[in-house]
SEBA-451980 format. One line per 5 residues: number of its first residue (from 1); their letters; for each residue x, y, z of C-alpha. Coordinates in nm, 4 decimals, padded with zeros to 6 digits, always signed. Layout:
BEGIN
NUM	a	X:Y:Z; ...;
***
This chain:
BEGIN
1	vqdda	-00.0141:+00.0137:+00.0116; +00.2865:+00.2276:+00.0645; +00.4238:+00.1660:-00.2741; +00.0679:+00.2405:-00.4237; +00.0949:+00.5869:-00.2480;
6	qvaqa	+00.4247:+00.6547:-00.3428; +00.3730:+00.5835:-00.7047; +00.0669:+00.7934:-00.6978; +00.2591:+01.0883:-00.5302; +00.5144:+01.0577:-00.8003;
11	llqra	+00.2437:+01.0340:-01.1050; +00.1066:+01.3763:-00.9080; +00.4290:+01.5221:-00.9446; +00.4727:+01.4636:-01.3027; +00.1426:+01.5466:-01.3999;
16	atdrs	+00.1555:+01.8643:-01.2250; +00.5168:+01.9888:-01.3186; +00.6664:+01.7563:-01.6205; +00.7698:+01.9990:-01.8734; +00.6402:+01.7952:-02.1370;
21	lsvrs	+00.2951:+01.8048:-02.1911; +00.2406:+01.4455:-02.3098; +00.4471:+01.3183:-02.0220; +00.1742:+01.5243:-01.7998; -00.0918:+01.3850:-01.9908;
26	aaida	-00.0160:+01.0212:-01.9751; +00.0354:+01.0543:-01.5740; -00.3148:+01.1827:-01.5549; -00.4377:+00.9234:-01.7448; -00.1917:+00.6640:-01.5098;
31	lapql	-00.3941:+00.8301:-01.2008; -00.7579:+00.7408:-01.3432; -00.8217:+00.4323:-01.1192; -00.7138:+00.6523:-00.8028; -00.9362:+00.9414:-00.9046;
36	ntdtv	-01.2218:+00.9113:-00.6568; -00.9778:+00.8910:-00.3533; -00.9346:+01.1984:-00.1643; -00.5893:+01.2250:-00.1670; -00.5437:+01.2033:-00.5564;
41	ggelm	-00.8919:+01.3132:-00.6507; -00.8469:+01.6538:-00.4500; -00.5056:+01.6850:-00.5987; -00.6102:+01.6478:-00.9611; -00.9039:+01.8872:-00.9161;
46	tlleg	-00.6915:+02.1364:-00.7471; -00.4404:+02.0618:-01.0820; -00.7216:+02.1159:-01.3175; -00.8206:+02.4545:-01.1454; -00.4875:+02.5944:-01.1879;
51	aespi	-00.3859:+02.4230:-01.5386; -00.3130:+02.6865:-01.8372; -00.2635:+02.4372:-02.1033; -00.5296:+02.3258:-02.2975; -00.3552:+01.9598:-02.3798;
56	vqlal	-00.3294:+01.9089:-01.9738; -00.6896:+02.0224:-01.9021; -00.8177:+01.8029:-02.1706; -00.6717:+01.5055:-02.0055; -00.8391:+01.6287:-01.6779;
61	vdlvl	-01.1759:+01.7053:-01.8135; -01.1699:+01.3392:-02.0126; -01.0784:+01.1868:-01.6792; -01.3376:+01.3341:-01.4941; -01.5990:+01.2775:-01.7553;
66	rngna	-01.5359:+00.9513:-01.7546; -01.4644:+00.8227:-01.3780; -01.5348:+01.1470:-01.1514; -01.7946:+01.1438:-00.8647; -02.0983:+01.4027:-00.8212;
71	tqlaq	-01.8671:+01.6702:-00.6341; -01.5991:+01.6068:-00.9122; -01.8847:+01.6760:-01.1864; -02.0237:+01.9674:-01.0310; -01.6758:+02.1527:-00.9648;
76	lkrla	-01.5747:+02.0818:-01.3201; -01.9312:+02.2219:-01.4452; -01.8362:+02.5220:-01.2313; -01.4850:+02.5778:-01.3845; -01.6427:+02.5574:-01.7211;
81	ddqrl	-01.9327:+02.8070:-01.6340; -01.6837:+03.0364:-01.5114; -01.4921:+03.0147:-01.8170; -01.1804:+02.8667:-01.6624; -01.1379:+02.6151:-01.9036;
86	hpdla	-01.0559:+02.6543:-02.2618; -01.3490:+02.7368:-02.4792; -01.3746:+02.4322:-02.6641; -01.3441:+02.2374:-02.3330; -01.6096:+02.4266:-02.1957;
91	rhvnk	-01.8424:+02.3267:-02.4617; -01.7581:+02.0081:-02.4398; -01.8479:+01.9843:-02.0518; -02.1766:+02.1660:-02.0941; -02.2530:+01.9180:-02.3603;
96	slgse	-02.1425:+01.6124:-02.1907; -02.3169:+01.7090:-01.8965; -02.6390:+01.8040:-02.0468; -02.6341:+02.1647:-02.0148; -02.5621:+02.4434:-02.2414;
101	ai	-02.3563:+02.7686:-02.1196; -02.3456:+03.1269:-02.2895;
***
């Protein structure tokens, strides 16, 4: 279990800070099974709130739309409604969640 936590922390570090956007995206995808754990889920949602790269946003949005819980989906919807996501991603979120904003 400690090894799993260390792997998750290493992946979170890569997802947040790696210079390569493809590495960041791959790390996010690798964390999918742990999205609904408090630690990983919370850190990924925090990462989404501060993500500037559309590629990183896309990986996180896709992950939450596929595997997110109700709280994470509501947070994603707020980010889209508040225009804190790339405009194309905000439209995708609203369409996927069944509501159109703007």
